[in-house]
C-alpha positions in Angstrom: 115.0 84.1 122.2 115.7 87.3 120.4 118.7 88.0 122.6 120.1 84.5 121.9 119.8 85.2 118.2 121.7 88.4 118.6 124.4 86.7 120.7 124.9 84.2 117.8 125.4 87.1 115.4 128.0 88.5 117.8 129.9 85.3 117.7 129.9 85.1 113.9 130.9 88.7 113.6 133.7 88.4 116.1 135.1 85.4 114.3 135.0 87.3 111.0 136.4 90.6 112.2 139.0 89.1 114.6 141.0 87.7 111.6 141.2 91.2 110.1 141.6 93.3 113.3 145.4 93.2 113.4 146.3 92.8 109.8 148.0 95.5 107.7 145.3 95.1 105.0 142.6 96.1 107.7 144.5 99.2 108.7 145.2 100.3 105.1 141.5 99.9 104.1 140.3 101.6 107.3 142.8 104.5 106.8 141.6 105.1 103.2 138.0 105.1 104.4 138.9 107.6 107.1 140.5 109.9 104.5 137.3 109.7 102.3 135.2 110.6 105.4 137.6 113.4 106.3 137.4 115.0 102.8 133.7 114.0 102.3 134.5 112.4 99.0 133.5 108.8 99.0 134.1 108.3 95.3 137.7 109.5 95.3 140.4 107.1 94.4 143.0 106.5 97.1 146.0 104.3 98.0 147.7 103.5 101.2 150.9 101.7 102.4 151.5 100.0 105.7 154.8 101.4 107.1 155.2 99.1 110.1 155.1 99.2 113.9 156.8 102.1 115.7 158.9 101.7 118.8 155.9 102.9 121.0 153.8 100.0 119.7 151.6 102.1 117.3 151.2 101.2 113.6 151.8 103.6 110.8 149.9 103.9 107.5 150.6 106.6 104.9 148.4 107.3 101.9 147.2 109.6 99.2 143.6 110.5 98.2 142.9 111.7 94.7 140.4 114.5 94.9 138.7 116.3 92.0 141.3 119.1 91.8 144.4 117.6 93.5 146.0 114.8 95.4 146.3 115.0 99.2 148.6 113.0 101.5 147.4 111.6 104.8 148.6 109.4 107.6 146.9 107.1 110.2 148.2 105.8 113.5 146.7 102.6 115.0 146.9 101.2 118.5 149.2 98.3 119.3 146.5 95.8 118.5 146.1 97.4 115.1 142.3 97.6 115.4 141.7 101.3 116.5 142.6 104.6 114.8 144.3 106.8 117.4 145.6 109.6 115.2 144.8 111.1 111.7 147.2 113.5 110.1 146.3 115.6 107.0 147.0 119.1 105.7 150.1 119.3 107.9 148.3 118.8 111.2 146.7 116.2 113.5 142.9 116.0 113.8 142.1 114.5 117.3 138.4 115.6 117.2 137.9 113.8 113.9 139.5 110.6 115.3 137.1 110.8 118.3 134.1 110.8 115.9 133.6 114.5 115.8 133.1 114.6 112.0 134.8 116.2 109.0 136.0 119.8 109.2 134.7 120.2 105.6 131.1 119.5 106.6 128.9 122.6 106.3 131.4 124.6 104.4 134.3 124.3 106.8 135.0 124.6 110.5 134.1 122.1 113.2 131.3 119.7 112.3 130.8 117.9 115.5 127.2 119.3 116.0 126.3 118.1 112.5 127.9 114.7 112.6 127.0 113.5 116.1 123.5 112.8 117.4 122.4 111.8 121.0 119.6 109.5 122.1 118.4 108.7 125.6 118.0 104.9 126.2 114.8 104.1 128.1 113.9 100.6 129.3 110.3 99.3 129.1 108.4 99.4 132.4 109.7 96.7 134.7 112.5 95.6 132.3 116.3 95.8 132.8 117.1 95.4 129.1 116.1 96.7 125.7 116.9 95.9 122.1 116.1 97.8 118.9 117.2 98.2 115.3 118.8 101.4 114.0 120.9 102.7 111.1 123.8 105.1 110.9 124.5 107.4 107.9 128.1 107.7 106.6 130.5 109.7 108.7 128.0 109.9 111.6 128.3 109.0 115.3 125.3 108.3 117.5 125.7 108.6 121.3 123.4 106.5 123.4 123.0 107.8 127.0 122.1 105.4 129.8 121.7 106.4 133.5 123.4 103.8 135.8 124.9 103.5 139.3 128.3 102.6 140.6 128.4 98.8 141.1 125.8 97.9 138.5 126.7 95.7 135.5 126.3 97.0 132.0 125.8 94.8 128.9 126.1 96.2 125.4 125.8 94.2 122.2 125.8 95.5 118.6 125.3 93.3 115.4 125.5 94.8 111.9 126.2 91.9 109.6 130.0 92.2 109.6 130.1 95.9 108.8 132.9 98.2 109.8 131.1 100.1 112.5 133.0 100.6 115.8 131.8 101.6 119.3 133.2 102.8 122.6 131.8 103.4 126.1 132.4 106.5 128.2 132.0 107.0 131.9 129.9 110.0 133.2 133.1 112.0 133.7 134.1 111.5 130.0 136.9 109.0 130.7 136.9 105.7 128.7 135.2 102.7 130.2 135.8 100.8 126.9 138.2 101.8 124.2 136.9 101.7 120.6 136.3 98.2 119.3 134.6 96.7 116.2 130.9 96.0 116.6 130.3 92.3 117.0 132.4 92.2 120.2 130.0 92.4 123.1 130.8 94.1 126.4 129.9 93.2 130.0 131.4 94.9 132.9 130.8 96.4 136.3 130.5 100.2 136.5 132.5 102.4 138.9 130.7 105.7 138.5 127.1 106.9 138.9 125.4 109.0 136.2 124.9 109.0 132.4 127.2 106.5 130.7 127.6 107.0 126.9 127.8 104.3 124.2 129.1 105.8 121.0 128.5 104.0 117.7 130.8 105.3 114.9 130.4 104.9 111.1 133.5 105.8 109.2 132.3 104.0 106.0 130.9 105.7 102.9 127.4 104.2 103.2 124.5 104.0 105.6 124.8 100.9 107.9 121.9 99.2 109.6 122.5 97.5 113.0 120.8 96.0 116.0 121.8 97.1 119.5 121.2 95.6 122.9 121.5 97.2 126.4 121.1 95.7 129.8 121.8 97.1 133.3 121.6 94.9 136.4 
């Protein structure tokens, strides 16, 4: 019964987010949030402009964030669907680790902040069960990695409901390749695995506030 209720939440969230996923407004807002997370200033004013779709299919957004002492320009690139950040450019360089959820280079006084901004949890099923579901919450700018051991040929189900928040998630194979590219939560996943080992489900919070969510895993 609980899983049925969670499934209903997925359907509602998917309908709400699907209308925004490919819109310029979605990308402009998401890009401004990414800039605030990058500079660790969630109160800063910012503005952004959608520049259109490039010949390679990606979408361009340019913006400015107004920090305490100066303004800083930034740029975001989104995939062809317009629902996933694929490149963030600031301070005259690209920041691929930041895009992958590695955290802001300004955390902890500078340098890479991946260790401070990413946590890892091992998912364990109750005895005799092939699924589990539990509530969690994710602070601003944080990524949580859920590790699940599974075998080639098994089916994996993942569902995340967060009341229409702007969390995203992706799934990685044991070799680090993408099993599922980054998607908004509320879009459930079911698919057959083609590697054996620890699969990773990353939940990413690029907003400026702590976000509660419910997460469901099943392996058959």
